[in-house]
C-alpha positions in Angstrom: 4.7 -25.1 11.1 7.7 -22.9 12.0 9.2 -23.5 8.4 6.0 -22.0 6.9 6.0 -19.0 9.3 9.6 -18.3 8.6 9.0 -18.6 4.8 6.0 -16.1 5.0 8.1 -13.7 7.1 10.9 -13.8 4.7 8.7 -13.2 1.8 7.0 -10.3 3.5 10.4 -8.7 4.3 11.5 -9.2 0.6 8.4 -7.6 -0.6 8.8 -4.6 1.7 12.4 -4.2 0.7 11.6 -4.4 -3.0 8.9 -1.8 -2.5 11.2 0.6 -0.7 13.9 0.2 -3.4 11.3 1.2 -6.1 10.1 4.2 -4.1 13.7 5.3 -3.8 14.0 5.5 -7.6 11.0 7.7 -8.1 11.5 11.3 -9.3 9.3 14.2 -8.3 6.8 13.8 -11.1 6.4 10.1 -10.2 6.0 11.0 -6.6 3.1 13.4 -7.4 1.4 10.6 -9.4 1.7 8.2 -6.4 0.4 10.9 -4.1 -2.5 11.6 -6.4 -3.4 7.8 -6.6 -3.1 7.4 -2.8 -5.4 10.5 -2.3 -7.9 9.1 -4.7 -8.0 5.8 -3.2 -8.2 7.2 0.4 -11.2 9.5 -0.8 -13.0 6.4 -2.1 -12.5 4.5 1.0 -13.6 7.5 3.1 -16.8 7.9 1.0 -17.6 4.3 1.4 -17.4 4.3 5.3 -20.2 6.7 5.8 -23.3 6.1 7.8 -25.1 2.8 7.0 -28.4 3.8 8.8 -30.1 4.4 5.5 -29.0 1.1 3.8 
């Protein structure tokens, strides 16, 4: 079981490192696109978390 846990943790750390390296390569215009996408997704999640009393 420890081998599986170690493998999962290693893969997770590699994914985070790869994502961080990708973010470091973005220029200003690409950062604005990422910001817009994150804001849009956040807006959709907030719209979906409203009151469920009427549903």
